N, C-alpha and C positions, 0 to 999 in steps of 0.2 A: 858420375857418369851423364856425358851430354848424348841426349836423344830428342831432336827436335827439328823443327824448319826455321828458316830465317827468310824474311821476306825482303828482298834487295831492290831498289830502284836504280838498275844498272845505267851509267853514263854511257855516251855516246864515245866509241873509240876502243876500249878494250873489249876483248875477246870473253865469252862465257868462261872458257879455262881460266883466264886471267883473274877473274871474280872468285874461282873456286881456290885458285891459289894464294889470292889476297887472304880469303876466310881462313884456310889452314893455316898461314903463317901468324895471322892475327890472334886465333882461337887456340892455336897449338894443337889442333886435331889433324890425325892422318886421315879419318873418314869423312871427305865432305864431297857431295856431288850437287847437280842441279837436275831441275826436272823440265827439261825444255830449253834449248840453244836459242840465244838471240844474237844475230848478226853484229860485228863490231859497230856498224853504223847506228843500230838500233839501241833505243832506251827503254826504261820500263821495267815491268814485274819480271824478276828472275827469282825463281822459287828455289832456295839452297836447303839441302837436306845435309843434317848434322848427325854424325855418330852412326847408330843403328838405324836412325830414320833413312838412312841412305837406301834402305831395302824397300822404301815407298815410293822411289823415285819411278819406277816402271810404271805405277798407277796414275802418279801425278801428271808424267809426261802426256799421258792420253787423254787429258781433259780438253774441252774445248777451250779456245783463246778468243779474246778481244783486243782489237788494235785500232790505233788512229794512225793512218797512212797518208802522207803527203805525196803526190805525183806530180813529175813534171812532164809536161805534155810537149810533144815535138821533137823529142830526142829519144834514140834507143842506143842502150849501152851493152857492153860485153857481159857485165855482171847482172843486169835488169836494175841495177841502183847506181848512185851518183859516185860511187867509188871505182867504177868501171870505164874503159874507154868508150867515148862515143863514136858509134858506127854508123848512124844515120839522123839525119836532120830533116825537119819538115817545118815550113812556115803557114802550112794551110792547116789551121788550129780548129777545132771542134767548138761548137757552141754549148752552152750548158745544157741544152734540152738534149743535144746529140749524146752527150756524156751520159745525162739520165736514161735516155732510151738503151744505150749499150749496157749499163749496169744490170739490168733486168734480165740479161741473158747468162749473167755470172751468178745468179742466186740459185741456191739449190744444190743437189748431188751432181757431181760432175768428174771426169777425168782431168786431172792437171799435169802438165808437164814440168818436172823439176828444173832448175835453172843448172846450167853445166858447170856453173861456179857454185857447188854444193859439196856437203861433207859426206854424200852418198857414195859408198863404195861400188866400185866396178871393178871386178878382176881383183880384188883386194886392193885397190888404190883409191884415194878419195878424188872424187870426180874434179874439184877445182885443182888439185895438184897435176891431173892430165891437162886440164885446160890450159893452166898457166904455161905449160911446155908446148903448147900450140898443138896439141892433139885433138882430134875430132872427138867430142863428147856428146852421145845422143841417149839421153835417159828416158826409159819407158814411163807414160804417163800413169799418174796413181790417183785411185778414188779419194776424192775429198768432197767437202760440204760448204758450201757458203751459206749460213744461217741467215744472215742477214747483212745488206750492203748498202750503206746510204751515204749520199754527196751531203757533206755538212759545209763546206767552203769552198768558194770558188774565185779563182782570180784568171787572168789572160793566159798564162802560162802554166800555173799550179792549180791544183785542186786537191781538197782533203776529203778522205773517205772514213767512215767508221765501219770496222768490219767484225762480224762474229763468225768463226768459222772453226771447222773441227781441226783436231790436231793433225800435225802433219801438213798442213796448207801453207804454201809459199806466198807472201805476200808480194814478194819481188815478181814472180810469176803471173800474180793476179794483174799487177801493174804493167807487165810487159804485153801480156795477154789483151789487155784493154786497149792499149795503145796500137797493137795490129789491127784490133776489131775496129777502131777508128779510123785508122789509116795515117794517123800522123806519128805513132811510135810514142812510147811512154817509159819512164823508168822511176822508180822509187827515191825520193830525196830526202825522205824522214820518216821514220817509223817508230810507234811507241806502243808497248805491249800494256794494256791496260788491265787485264785481268786474265786468269788462268782457273778455269773452273768457277768455284766461288770464291776465290782468293783476288784480292783487289790492290792495285797499287797505291791507292790511297792509304793502306795500312802498311806499306813498304818503308825501310829506312834507306837514306842515300847513303852513297859510300863515303861520304865525308862523316856523315854522322856515325857510321859503322867504325871508321877508323879512330876516331875520337873516343868511342866506347872501349875500343881495344886498348887505347892509350890510358884510359882511367880505369881499366880493369874492371868494369862493370858491363861488359857487353851481352852477358848471359841474360839481362833483363830484356833483351831485344829477341830472345829465341821462345817461339811459340811451342806448345807441346805437339807431339809427332800426329796425335788425332785431330788437331785443328786444320789439317791438311785435307781432311776426309769426313767433313762433318754431316754430308747426306748420306752416309753409310749408317744403317741401323746399328745400334749398339746391342751386343750380346753380352749380358752380365752372367757370369758363371761363378758357382761355389767351387770349393777347394779341389773336389773331385773332377769336375768340367774342366778346370783349369789343368789338372794333371793330365787328362786324357789329350787336351789339345796339345801340349807339351810333348806327350808321347807320339804325336801325330796320328792320333785316333779322333773319329768324328764325334760330334755332339747334337743333340736333337735340334732340328729346324721347326721351332714352335711357331713362327709365324713369318711368311714370306716378306721381305721389304727390301729386297735389292740383291744384285749378284754378288756383292762382297759385304763383309760386316766387320765391326770392330769388336773385338772380344776383351773384356775387361775382366780381372780376378776380383777377388772378395775384398781387396783393398781400394778397388777402383783404379786400378792401373790397366792402361792401354797395353797388352802384351801380344796380342797376335792379330793378324789378317785372316779372316774367314771367308771361304768362297761357297755359296750355296749350292746344294744339290737337291734340288725339289723332287727329283724323282725319287730318291733314296729317303728323303726327309731329314736330311742332315746339314749341318754346316761341316766343311772340311778344313782344315788346316791349311793355308796358303802359304803364310809367313808367320813365324813365330820368333818374336825377341827374346835375346838371352836374358837370364836371371840377372 
């Protein structure tokens, strides 16, 4: 039984769903998912969840992210990236000092408006499908947080930013909004996700490496244990009676507070459940229990 995570360095071009399909087909698994979509243009870390580990995807998708983003200054596009149509251009480009000053306004908690060309649903329809039909799409702003934002490379028309942000942040919107603030317009010309929580793209395998492993039949060596995705959660080690209680949906004592969620291990050292802390009651409550 396969239950684990696969760190994939997604190439530019395919969708995140394309990657899920490729893993399903290559591994011969029905249950494959990912923990956070990457746009087709983007490259970098895509956390794939295999087998029962797909039940961890909701926890992993909520982790903070790190990106290297390249912005094209002086052009505004429909999609806020280079795959859209150019709708405005400006030859009046900002200086590096002006960009540095503007970045300060985007750090910290804020309300960010998602791009119209996004997978957010409105009235049961995906926003990008409505936008492609020429329908007006006005999505309400959402709370996000830019934890750090630094200019790391500068060119006359392009600059590169290192971004550390909360889950749900649209880097395309950040590029567009920065361009509007500068008065010249801007869009995202390249994006690479370098980390999701504590997971790093340096630990990921490329699609070519993965496909070669599928062909050789040794792809399972690339799969990490499911608990490797949440090493920051405290480990809760239970004897057989404690495991039985959790499997019946019953709480176990919270002996020491260490986080909102915990990793439950049985007497054999197997990660078998996600626990949610209830400090008021002094217990861990089962949140997700993996099958025997």
